[in-house]
N, C-alpha and C positions, 0 to 999 in steps of 0.2 A: 410126368404128366405131359400132355401135349399142349400145343400153343395154338389157340384159335384166335389169332390177333385180328383177323379181318372182320370180326364182328363189330369192332368199335371204330368210330370215326371222330374227326376233330373239328371240322368246319361248322358254321352255324347250322342249326337243325332245320331241316326242310323236307317236306313230303314231296316225293316225286313219283312218277309212274314209268315203268318200263315193262314192255311185253305184256301189257294189260294188268300188271301187278303194282299196287301201291307199296312203296317202301320208304323208309327214312334213312338218310345218310348224312353225315356231317356233324358237327362238334359236340363231343361229350367228354373228351379226355381231361379237361380241366377239373372235373369233379374227382378225378383220381389223384388225390393229394398224396404227399409223400408217405404219411402214416397209413393211409388207406391202401396204398400199393404194397405196404409191408404185411398187411393182414390178409387172411384168406377170405374175408368177407368185407365187401365194400358197401358202405351205407351212404345214402344221400338224404337230404332233407325232404325229398319227395315222399309222400305217403304211400307205403307199399301195399300191393294187392297180392302179388305172388312172387316167387323167386325164379330167376332165369340163370342157370349155371353156365359160365363160360370157362372153358378149359384153357389154362395158360401154361407157358413153358415151365414155370417153377412152382406154381400153386394154383388152385382153383379160385377164381374170383366169383363171388355171388353178387350179381347185379340186381338191385331191387327194381321191379317193374313199376312204372309210373301210373298216376291217375290218367284219365282220358284227356285231361287238359295238357299233360306233359308230353315230352317227346324223347324217346330213347333212340339215339342214333345207332345204327348197326349196318353190317354188310350182309344182307340176305343172299346176295349174289356171290360173294367171295368168302367161302366158308372153309377152305382147306386149312387144316391145322399145320402147325410148324413141327419141329422135331423135339421130342423129349430131351431135356438136358442129360438125363441118365444115359441115353443112347450116344450122346456126344462125349461122354466121359468128363464133362465139365467139373463135376463134383470132385473127381480124383485129382484134377489139375489144381483146383482151389486148395484141396487138402495138402497136396505136396508143396505148393508154393507157400502156404501158410506155415507149414512145418519148417520150411527152409529159413523163414524169417528168424526163428528161434535157434536154429543150429547152423546158420549161414557161415559164421566165422570158422567153425570146426570143419564144415564142408569145404571151404576154400583152402584151408590148411591141408586137407587130405589130398587135394589136387595140386598139381604143379602150376602155379600161376606164372605165365610168361612175363619176362622182363623186356618191355619195349623201350626203345630209345624215345624220350619225351617228344622230340621233334617229329619222329616217325609217327607216333601215336596222334599227335596234334594234326598232322597232315591227313591221317586216316579219317579222323572226325570231320575235318574240313571238307573232304570229298563227300562224305555222307551228307553233310549239311547242303552241299551243292545239289545233290540228287533230290533231296527233299524240297529244296526251294524251287527247283526246276519243274518238278512233277506235281507238287501239291501246294499251291501258293497260299490258300487259306489255312491249311493245316500247318504249314511252315510258320505263318504269322503267329499262330497260337503258341508254337514251340518257343518263340522268342520271349514269351512271358514266363517261361519256366526258369528255375534255377539252372545255373550252368551245367552242373553234373547231370541233371535230369534231361535237359534238352539235348545234350550230347548223346545220352543213351537212347532217346527217342529217335534221333537222327540215324543212329546205328541200326536200330530195328527197322526203321522205314527203308533205309538203303538196302538192307537184306531182303525185305519184302519186294521192293521194286526190282531187284535183280532176279528174284524168284519168278516174278511176273513176266519179266523180259524173256525168260526161257521159252515161254509159250506165245508171247505177243511181240517179241522183239524182232530185229532184222534177220536173225538166224532161226526163227521159229519153224521154218520149213524142215529143218534138220532135227526137230524135236522128236524125242522118243521116250518111252517109259524108262529106258536104261539111263538116259540123261538125268531124269528126275531122281532115279535111284542113286546115282553118283552124287547128285546135289544133296541128297539126304545123308549120305555117308560123310560128305564134307561138313555138313551141319554138325554131325556127331563129333567130328574132329574139333570143330570150334568149341563145342561144349567141354571138350577135354583139354582146351588150351592150345590147340594146334591150328593157327590160322594158315590159309593157303595164299592169301595176297594181302595187300595193304588195306582193302576195304574190310576184309575179315577181321583185321586187327581191332577195329573199333567195336565190332560185335563181341569178340572174345573179351575185351576189356570190360564191356558192359555186363557180360555173363558173370564175370568174377566180381563185379561191384554190386549186383542186385540178385536176389533169390529167384531167378527165372527157371521155369521148368521147360524141358525140351518139347513136350507134347504139342503145345499150340503151334510151334514152328513146323513140326512134322505134319500137323493138320493143314497148315497153309500150303505145304507142298502137295498134299492130297487135293486141295482145291485147284491148284494148277493142273494136276493130272485130270481132273474133271473137265477142264477147258480143252483138253486134247481129244476128248472122246464124246463130249456132250455139248450140243449146240442148241438144244431146245429143252424147256422145262415144262412138263405136263401140267403141273399145279404148283401152288405156293409152297407146299411141303418140300418138294424137290428144290425149289429156288431157295428156301430158307436154309437148307443144308449147305448149299453152295455159298450163301452169304456168310454162314458161320465159318466155313473153311477159309475164305479169303479175307474176311474183315472182322468177324466176331472174335477170331483168334487174336487179333491185334489188341482188342480190349483186354483179353486175358493176360497178354504179355505186358500191358501197360500198368496194371494195378500195382505190381511190386515196385515199379519205378515211381509212380505218382505218390504212393504211400496212403495210408488211411489215418483218419483223425483218431487220436487217443480218446476223444470224447464222443466217438461215433455212437449213435443210438440204434444202429442196426448191425446185424452180423456181417462178418467179412464176406461170407458167401453171397449175401444179397448185394453187396457192393460189386462183387464180380459179376453178378447177374446184370446189374445196370451197365457195367462196362461192355458186356456182351451185347446188350440191347443197343448201346450207342454204336457199336460196330455194325450191327444189322441195319440200323437206320442209315448209317453212312453209305453202306453198300447199296441199299435200295435207292438212295439218292443218286449214287453213281450210275446205276442202271437207267434211271429215268433221264438223267442229264445226257447220257451217252447213247440214247436209242439210235440216233442217226449214224453215229460213228460205228456202232456195232453192226448195224444193218449193212453197211458197206463191206464188212468182213463176213457177211452171211450169218451173223449171230442174232438171235432174238431171245433175250432173257426174260421177257414178260411171259407169265404163265399162259400156256396154250389154252387151257380151259377158260381162263378169264378173258382172253381175247375173244373167244367164241361167245361168251355170255354177253358181250357188247356188240355182237355181230361183226367181229373183225377177225382177221387171219394174218399170217405172215405176209401175204400179198399186200395188205394195207400198210404194213410196216415198211416193206421195201418200196412202196409207191411214194412214201413220204408226204402224203397229203393230210392236212389237219382238217378233220371233219367233226361234226357234232358228236358222233359216236366216239371218236378218238379223244375229244375233250372230256367226255363223261368218264371214259376209262382212266384217263390221266388224273382226274379229280379223285377217283377212288384210290389209285395207286399212291398219290401224294398224301392222302389222308392216312394210309397205312404207314408210310414212312414217318410221318409226324407222330403217329401213335408210339412208335419205338423210341423216338427222341423224348417223348413225354415220360415213358417208362424209365428211361435212363436218368432222368433228373434226380430222382430220389437218392440214388447211389452217388451221383456226382457231388451232391452236397455233403457227403460224408468222407470225402477224401482229405488228405493232409492239407492244412491251410495254405501252404505254399503252392499247392497244385490247383486250387479252386479256380483262380482267375483263368489260367490257360485252358483248363478243361472246359469250363463254361464257355470260353471264347470259341473253342473248337466246335462245341455242340451248336452254338447259336450261328456261327458262320456257316457251318454245313447246312443247317436247317434253312438258312437264307437262300440256298441254291434252289430249294423248292419254291420259294417266293418268286425267284427269277423265272422259273419255268412258267408259273402262272402269268407273270408280267409279259412273257413272250407269247401269250395266248396259246400255251401248250404246244408250241412248235419246237419240239426237241429233235426235229429232223434236220433243219437247216440253221437253227440258232443255238449256240451253246450258252447255257444258263451260267452267267457269271455274277459275282457280287462286286458291285462298284466300290470305289474307295470310300465314298461318303457312307455307304451302307456298312462297310467294314468298321469304320470308326464308330458308328452308332452301335453295332453289335458288341464291339470291344468295351464300349462304355457301359452298355447294359450288362455285359458279363461281369464287369468290375463291381457294379452295384449289387449284383446277386452274390458275389463271392466275399466281399469285404464290407465291413461296417464303418471303417475309418479311411480317410483319404490316403492315397499313396503319394509319397514325395515325388515331385517331378524330377528330382535328381536320381531317382532309382535307376540303376543301369539297365534294367529290363525295359523301362519306358524309353530310354535313349535308343536301344536296339529297335524298338517298335517304330519310333519316329523315323529312323533311318530306313527301315524296310518299306514304309509307306511313302 
């Protein structure tokens, strides 16, 4: 099924007028509770008059229309659907990784697990940690709340993704070609067979042999980098969604086997994966909004072309870097969309393994705070980089903690000490 996510918004409900048309946009998402997000029909306490069907990535949501006194927020201007999960082969990835959980020991025994010198392997993970800390400060902060084995695995995956991204955005990007990415894909397959090419590969190989990871999300991420070499404009949200899946949704699929799922989970494993993918999409949409100015310098515009036009804007306005009322209105809608994905992700986050709840909640809330920072900068994402300050980070970490645990954590917990040191 397709995903028409731009129909729902999140900020307080308000009637506005554009191009002579009245429309409603802003906050509705809170009524999508975890259970309701699980069902194909979402009900509210509002007295229904008729049904309006919205197509979603994984299931149809039936939103009940309100009485005249109520307000249903939606995006009448931004209605391009996303990509059906079936087209992305997500179900196949979930099935394979779920099967690997049950046959993982046999699978590892069937392959030749490389024997690394402990000091060499520790140095490999330490270098991966450095890459994560340098390039993704808020994300890195959340990893410090994970168990040691899990945070190392996440560092290894992040470092591989960063190196993949550097192929098309790094200092040698001018020498980039399809053949280079083909060779990178062959190298990835060697890693999955236990054959690292350098010290950074060693951490990824060790992670592959510790957790039931499937190779497809990694291959898809390489495809996302390939898109960056040949595509610098996105005609609509459907095209952008595909890109977001390749470069960030895939990270969600990679992360679930590492984070683990709760034995008491009330939802299917597939739905947990769906939420992980939504989190990745939300993260990437946030990246795009935060980096508008930086991308413009490189001649890139990731905002959908048809949506720019709907607000009377074009690439010229992006390159000019001027914050106008039209720009603010566009940004409000784009931020609302990103928040929509974060809200969709919450249901699955709550069903992860208990030890992973705090760090994953922290990652979600910290990243969502970047959207707040864009608003606080008066939507100037041309000259001001949206950052989350230290006090806000502490607040989000505290909020994440209350959402993930019902009992206090000891202040002697080694993860707390790591966190204090990082801050």
